[in-house]
C-alpha positions as CSV (number, residue, x, y, z in Angstrom):
1,X,-52.8,-136.5,10.9
2,X,-50.2,-134.0,11.8
3,X,-49.7,-133.0,15.5
4,X,-50.6,-129.3,16.1
5,X,-49.1,-127.0,18.7
6,X,-51.6,-124.4,19.6
7,X,-49.2,-122.7,22.0
8,X,-46.5,-122.1,19.4
9,X,-46.1,-118.5,18.1
10,X,-47.4,-117.9,14.5
11,X,-44.9,-118.1,11.7
12,X,-43.4,-114.8,10.6
13,X,-44.7,-113.7,7.3
14,X,-42.0,-113.3,4.6
15,X,-41.9,-110.5,2.1
16,X,-43.5,-112.7,-0.5
17,X,-46.6,-113.1,1.6
18,X,-47.4,-109.4,1.7
19,X,-46.1,-106.3,0.0
20,X,-42.9,-107.3,-1.8
21,X,-41.4,-103.8,-1.2
22,X,-41.7,-104.0,2.6
23,X,-39.2,-105.7,4.9
24,X,-39.5,-106.7,8.5
25,X,-38.2,-104.0,10.8
26,X,-38.1,-103.6,14.6
27,X,-39.4,-100.0,14.5
28,X,-38.0,-97.1,12.4
29,X,-38.9,-96.2,8.8
30,X,-40.7,-98.7,6.6
31,X,-40.7,-97.7,2.9
32,X,-43.6,-98.4,0.6
33,X,-42.1,-97.5,-2.7
34,X,-43.7,-97.2,-6.1
35,X,-41.6,-96.7,-9.1
36,X,-41.8,-93.2,-10.6
37,X,-42.2,-92.9,-14.4
38,X,-42.8,-89.2,-14.9
39,X,-42.2,-85.9,-13.0
40,X,-39.4,-86.9,-10.7
41,X,-35.8,-86.0,-10.0
42,X,-32.8,-88.0,-8.8
43,X,-31.2,-86.4,-5.7
44,X,-28.3,-88.0,-3.9
45,X,-28.3,-89.1,-0.3
46,X,-25.2,-87.0,0.2
47,X,-27.6,-84.0,0.1
48,X,-30.7,-85.4,1.7
49,X,-28.7,-86.9,4.6
50,X,-26.0,-84.2,4.8
51,X,-24.6,-84.1,8.4
52,X,-23.9,-80.4,8.4
53,X,-26.7,-78.8,6.4
54,X,-29.8,-77.6,8.2
55,X,-33.2,-79.1,7.4
56,X,-34.2,-75.9,5.6
57,X,-31.1,-76.0,3.5
58,X,-31.6,-79.7,2.6
59,X,-35.2,-79.1,1.6
60,X,-34.3,-75.9,-0.4
61,X,-31.5,-77.8,-2.2
62,X,-33.9,-80.6,-3.2
63,X,-36.4,-78.0,-4.4
64,X,-33.8,-76.2,-6.5
65,X,-32.5,-79.5,-8.0
66,X,-36.1,-80.4,-9.1
67,X,-36.6,-77.1,-10.9
68,X,-36.5,-77.0,-14.7
69,X,-33.8,-75.0,-16.5
70,X,-34.7,-71.4,-16.3
71,X,-36.7,-71.8,-13.1
72,X,-36.7,-68.9,-10.6
73,X,-34.4,-69.6,-7.7
74,X,-33.7,-66.0,-6.4
75,X,-34.5,-65.0,-2.8
76,X,-37.6,-63.0,-3.8
77,X,-39.2,-65.8,-5.8
78,X,-38.4,-68.4,-3.2
79,X,-39.8,-66.2,-0.4
80,X,-43.0,-65.8,-2.5
81,X,-43.2,-69.6,-2.9
82,X,-42.5,-70.7,0.7
83,X,-43.4,-69.2,4.0
84,X,-40.0,-69.3,5.8
85,X,-39.2,-65.7,4.9
86,X,-36.4,-64.0,2.9
87,X,-33.9,-64.0,5.8
88,X,-34.1,-67.8,6.5
89,X,-34.1,-68.6,2.8
90,X,-31.0,-66.4,2.2
91,X,-29.2,-68.2,5.1
92,X,-30.1,-71.6,3.6
93,X,-28.8,-70.5,0.2
94,X,-25.5,-69.5,1.8
95,X,-25.3,-72.9,3.4
96,X,-25.8,-74.6,0.0
97,X,-23.1,-72.3,-1.5
98,X,-20.7,-73.0,1.2
99,X,-21.0,-76.8,0.6
100,X,-20.8,-76.5,-3.2
101,X,-24.5,-77.3,-4.0
102,X,-25.1,-73.8,-5.3
103,X,-23.2,-71.2,-7.3
104,X,-24.5,-67.7,-8.2
105,X,-22.9,-66.0,-11.1
106,X,-23.3,-62.5,-12.6
107,X,-23.7,-62.6,-16.4
108,X,-24.4,-59.9,-19.0
109,X,-27.3,-60.5,-21.4
110,X,-27.3,-59.7,-25.1
111,X,-28.9,-56.3,-24.2
112,X,-26.1,-55.4,-21.8
113,X,-28.1,-55.9,-18.7
114,X,-26.5,-57.7,-15.7
115,X,-28.5,-60.6,-14.2
116,X,-27.9,-63.3,-11.6
117,X,-27.7,-66.9,-12.8
118,X,-28.1,-69.7,-10.2
119,X,-26.1,-72.9,-11.0
120,X,-27.4,-76.0,-9.1
121,X,-24.7,-78.7,-8.6
122,X,-26.2,-82.1,-7.9
123,X,-22.7,-83.5,-7.0
124,X,-20.3,-80.9,-5.7
125,X,-16.7,-81.2,-6.8
126,X,-17.6,-83.1,-10.0
127,X,-17.3,-81.8,-13.5
128,X,-20.6,-80.5,-14.9
129,X,-22.4,-83.0,-17.1
130,X,-24.9,-82.3,-19.9
131,X,-28.6,-82.3,-18.8
132,X,-29.9,-85.9,-18.7
133,X,-33.1,-86.2,-20.8
134,X,-33.6,-89.9,-20.2
135,X,-34.8,-91.8,-17.2
136,X,-34.0,-89.8,-14.1
137,X,-33.4,-92.8,-11.8
138,X,-30.3,-93.8,-13.8
139,X,-27.4,-91.7,-12.5
140,X,-25.1,-90.3,-15.3
141,X,-21.7,-91.8,-15.7
142,X,-19.0,-89.9,-13.9
143,X,-15.9,-89.3,-15.9
144,X,-12.7,-88.0,-14.3
145,X,-12.1,-84.4,-15.2
146,X,-8.7,-83.7,-16.9
147,X,-6.3,-81.6,-14.8
148,X,-6.5,-77.9,-15.5
149,X,-3.3,-76.0,-16.3
150,X,-2.4,-73.5,-13.6
151,X,-3.8,-70.0,-14.3
152,X,-1.7,-67.0,-14.1
153,X,-3.0,-63.5,-13.1
154,X,-5.3,-62.2,-15.7
155,X,-4.2,-59.0,-17.4
156,X,-6.2,-56.0,-16.2
157,X,-8.6,-54.7,-18.9
158,X,-7.8,-51.1,-19.9
159,X,-10.3,-48.5,-18.8
160,X,-12.3,-46.5,-21.4
161,X,-10.7,-43.2,-22.5
162,X,-11.8,-40.0,-20.8
163,X,-12.0,-36.4,-22.1
164,X,-8.8,-34.3,-21.7
165,X,-8.7,-30.7,-20.6
166,X,-7.6,-28.0,-23.1
167,X,-4.4,-26.8,-21.3
168,X,-2.3,-27.1,-18.3
169,X,-4.8,-26.7,-15.4
170,X,-3.1,-28.0,-12.2
171,X,-5.8,-26.3,-10.0
172,X,-8.6,-28.1,-11.9
173,X,-6.7,-31.5,-11.6
174,X,-6.3,-31.0,-7.9
175,X,-10.0,-30.3,-7.5
176,X,-10.8,-33.3,-9.7
177,X,-8.7,-35.7,-7.6
178,X,-10.5,-34.5,-4.4
179,X,-13.9,-34.9,-6.0
180,X,-13.1,-38.5,-7.1
181,X,-11.8,-39.4,-3.7
182,X,-15.0,-38.1,-2.1
183,X,-17.3,-40.2,-4.2
184,X,-17.1,-43.1,-1.7
185,X,-18.8,-41.0,0.9
186,X,-21.9,-40.8,-1.4
187,X,-21.7,-44.5,-2.5
188,X,-19.3,-47.0,-0.8
189,X,-19.1,-48.9,-4.1
190,X,-17.2,-46.0,-5.7
191,X,-14.0,-46.6,-3.8
192,X,-11.3,-45.9,-6.4
193,X,-7.7,-46.9,-6.4
194,X,-4.9,-44.4,-7.0
195,X,-4.4,-45.7,-10.6
196,X,-8.1,-45.3,-11.4
197,X,-8.2,-41.8,-9.8
198,X,-5.2,-40.7,-11.9
199,X,-6.9,-42.0,-15.1
200,X,-10.3,-40.3,-14.3
201,X,-9.0,-37.0,-13.0
202,X,-8.4,-35.4,-16.5
203,X,-12.0,-36.3,-17.5
204,X,-13.3,-34.5,-14.4
205,X,-11.0,-31.5,-15.1
206,X,-12.4,-31.3,-18.6
207,X,-15.9,-31.0,-17.1
208,X,-14.7,-28.3,-14.6
209,X,-13.0,-26.5,-17.5
210,X,-16.4,-26.1,-19.1
211,X,-17.8,-24.1,-16.2
212,X,-19.5,-27.2,-14.6
213,X,-19.6,-26.9,-10.8
214,X,-18.1,-29.8,-8.7
215,X,-21.5,-30.5,-7.2
216,X,-23.0,-31.0,-10.7
217,X,-20.1,-33.3,-11.7
218,X,-20.6,-35.4,-8.6
219,X,-24.4,-35.6,-9.3
220,X,-23.8,-36.8,-12.8
221,X,-21.4,-39.5,-11.6
222,X,-23.4,-40.9,-8.7
223,X,-27.1,-40.6,-9.8
224,X,-28.9,-43.5,-11.3
225,X,-26.3,-46.2,-10.6
226,X,-27.5,-49.8,-10.9
227,X,-28.6,-51.7,-7.8
228,X,-26.3,-54.7,-8.3
229,X,-22.6,-54.7,-7.2
230,X,-20.2,-52.7,-9.3
231,X,-17.3,-54.9,-10.4
232,X,-15.5,-52.1,-12.2
233,X,-16.7,-48.7,-10.9
234,X,-13.9,-46.8,-12.6
235,X,-15.0,-48.1,-16.0
236,X,-18.6,-47.0,-15.4
237,X,-17.4,-43.5,-14.3
238,X,-15.1,-43.2,-17.4
239,X,-18.0,-44.1,-19.6
240,X,-20.2,-41.4,-18.0
241,X,-17.4,-38.8,-18.2
242,X,-17.0,-39.4,-22.0
243,X,-20.7,-40.0,-22.9
244,X,-22.2,-37.1,-21.0
245,X,-19.5,-34.5,-21.5
246,X,-21.3,-31.1,-21.6
247,X,-21.0,-28.6,-24.4
248,X,-18.4,-25.8,-24.0
249,X,-19.6,-22.6,-22.4
250,X,-20.6,-19.7,-24.7
251,X,-17.8,-17.4,-25.9
252,X,-17.3,-14.4,-23.7
253,X,-15.2,-11.4,-24.9
254,X,-12.4,-10.6,-22.5
255,X,-13.2,-7.8,-20.2
256,X,-10.9,-4.7,-20.9
257,X,-9.1,-3.1,-18.1
258,X,-10.8,0.0,-16.6
259,X,-9.4,3.4,-17.6
260,X,-7.0,5.0,-15.2
261,X,-8.8,7.3,-12.7
262,X,-8.8,11.1,-13.6
263,X,-7.8,13.1,-10.5
264,X,-9.0,16.6,-9.6
265,X,-6.9,19.6,-10.6
266,X,-5.2,21.3,-7.7
267,X,-2.3,23.8,-7.0
268,X,1.1,22.7,-5.8
269,X,2.0,23.9,-2.3
270,X,5.6,24.5,-3.4
271,X,5.4,26.3,-6.8
272,X,1.6,27.1,-6.9
273,X,1.3,25.4,-10.3
274,X,-1.7,23.4,-11.2
275,X,-1.4,19.6,-11.3
276,X,-3.5,16.4,-11.1
277,X,-2.8,13.9,-8.3
278,X,-4.5,11.9,-5.6
279,X,-5.7,13.8,-2.5
280,X,-2.7,12.6,-0.6
281,X,-0.2,14.5,-2.8
282,X,0.2,18.2,-2.1
283,X,3.2,18.9,-4.4
284,X,3.7,18.4,-8.1
285,X,6.2,15.9,-9.5
286,X,9.0,18.5,-9.9
287,X,8.7,19.7,-6.4
288,X,8.7,16.2,-5.1
289,X,11.8,15.4,-7.0
290,X,13.6,18.5,-5.7
């Protein structure tokens, strides 16, 4: 018969005696994990335990990474989904952008409309990999990205052509330059460079040449602009000047000069002969010459 020690502490239970996924901790977090097989996303600890991101930014980054392709991740949609408000959500998105977890791009659709596309990066600084359609708990293999050749400055795309005035009209060109320089007071996005102003001025002069008032030209150029940022405002203005050029004014016959005035007949003070002259003249032409 074995000797028993009733005062000895009980034996510590090993992981095999209880839940195999639990370990013995002296406080802190204890994980009870169950393997996911559907509806899950793999998110790196570099995001969930980021030392500089706020808790809202970490949670928002995890939510965006879990969205399917085409999911709505703009401020308005996120503010409707969560109760933190548009201001805090916008600040969290800027945090994610600053640390490379998010990138927002302006792209043009097939219909010509500009939209914002949100690009979620699950590993900032790594080359983008194709979407993984297999098991999400298996991280995709990382391949070193080849070095990119240095990029030189991109050539500036030429602006669309604008209408040209009929003849030499320096006064109209001067008015056109002043009108274009004043557009930024009506919309700060219409701040034009000197080169863009020189290109657009003949188009504005062509409008002024057709009896269009400067206020009407300004209204045609600044009304109905899109809400998104204007990356090339000069190109938009050039398109409007060419596409909405008004018709020439109706033909007007030149006004003939008025006939010379016919003065009253009066007698010369010198020779008493009759002559016609303004009231200020008292002598005929011969007497004035003498």
